[in-house]
C-alpha positions as CSV (number, residue, x, y, z in Angstrom):
1,X,0.0,0.0,0.0
2,X,1.8,3.1,-1.3
3,X,-0.8,5.8,-1.6
4,X,-1.8,8.1,1.3
5,X,-5.1,9.2,-0.3
6,X,-6.4,5.8,-1.3
7,X,-4.7,3.6,1.2
8,X,-7.8,1.7,2.3
9,X,-11.3,1.6,3.7
10,X,-12.1,0.0,7.1
11,X,-15.7,-1.0,7.6
12,X,-16.6,-2.2,11.1
13,X,-19.9,-3.3,12.6
14,X,-19.9,-4.0,16.3
15,X,-22.9,-5.7,17.8
16,X,-22.5,-5.0,21.5
17,X,-26.0,-5.4,22.9
18,X,-28.1,-8.5,22.5
19,X,-31.6,-7.4,23.7
20,X,-33.3,-10.6,22.6
21,X,-31.3,-12.8,25.0
22,X,-32.9,-13.5,28.4
23,X,-30.4,-11.5,30.3
24,X,-30.0,-8.6,27.7
25,X,-26.4,-9.4,27.5
26,X,-23.8,-6.8,26.6
27,X,-20.4,-8.0,25.2
28,X,-17.8,-7.1,27.8
29,X,-14.8,-5.3,26.3
30,X,-16.5,-4.5,23.0
31,X,-16.1,-0.7,23.4
32,X,-12.3,-1.2,24.0
33,X,-12.0,-3.4,21.0
34,X,-13.8,-0.8,18.9
35,X,-11.5,1.9,20.0
36,X,-8.4,-0.2,19.4
37,X,-9.3,-1.2,15.9
38,X,-10.3,2.3,14.9
39,X,-7.1,3.7,16.3
40,X,-5.0,1.1,14.4
41,X,-6.6,1.6,11.1
42,X,-6.6,5.4,11.4
43,X,-2.9,5.2,12.0
44,X,-2.5,3.1,8.9
45,X,-4.3,5.9,6.9
46,X,-7.6,4.1,6.3
47,X,-10.9,5.9,5.8
48,X,-13.1,4.7,8.8
49,X,-16.7,3.6,8.7
50,X,-17.9,2.3,12.1
51,X,-21.4,1.2,13.2
52,X,-22.8,-0.2,16.4
53,X,-25.8,-2.3,17.1
54,X,-27.3,-2.1,13.6
55,X,-29.8,-4.5,12.1
56,X,-29.0,-7.0,9.4
57,X,-31.0,-5.0,6.9
58,X,-29.0,-1.9,7.7
59,X,-25.7,-3.8,7.5
60,X,-26.4,-4.9,3.9
61,X,-27.6,-1.4,2.9
62,X,-24.6,0.3,4.4
63,X,-22.2,-2.3,2.9
64,X,-23.7,-2.0,-0.5
65,X,-23.6,1.8,-0.4
66,X,-20.0,1.8,0.7
67,X,-18.9,-0.7,-2.0
68,X,-20.5,1.5,-4.6
69,X,-19.1,4.8,-3.3
70,X,-16.2,6.9,-4.4
71,X,-14.3,5.7,-1.2
72,X,-13.9,2.2,-2.6
73,X,-13.5,2.8,-6.3
74,X,-9.7,3.3,-6.3
75,X,-8.8,2.1,-2.8
76,X,-5.8,-0.2,-2.4
77,X,-7.4,-2.3,0.4
78,X,-10.8,-3.0,2.0
79,X,-11.1,-4.4,5.5
80,X,-14.3,-5.5,7.1
81,X,-14.6,-6.5,10.8
């Protein structure tokens, strides 16, 4: 990866809360993981797209929009987490 302007795109979806579980579980450490990954990819020069607790429908809509956007047309790398 040689370019500064089109280094890469980082698309992250973090599901932290699981309201349909009996105990309404929350993933411990998820906020810290999010911060760490965003920091890492920002330092690498990636454009960041981060979403939390979105629906499956929203996930597919956002991913499709991003893949068809100017951000990904000439990028050297695409990472999804």
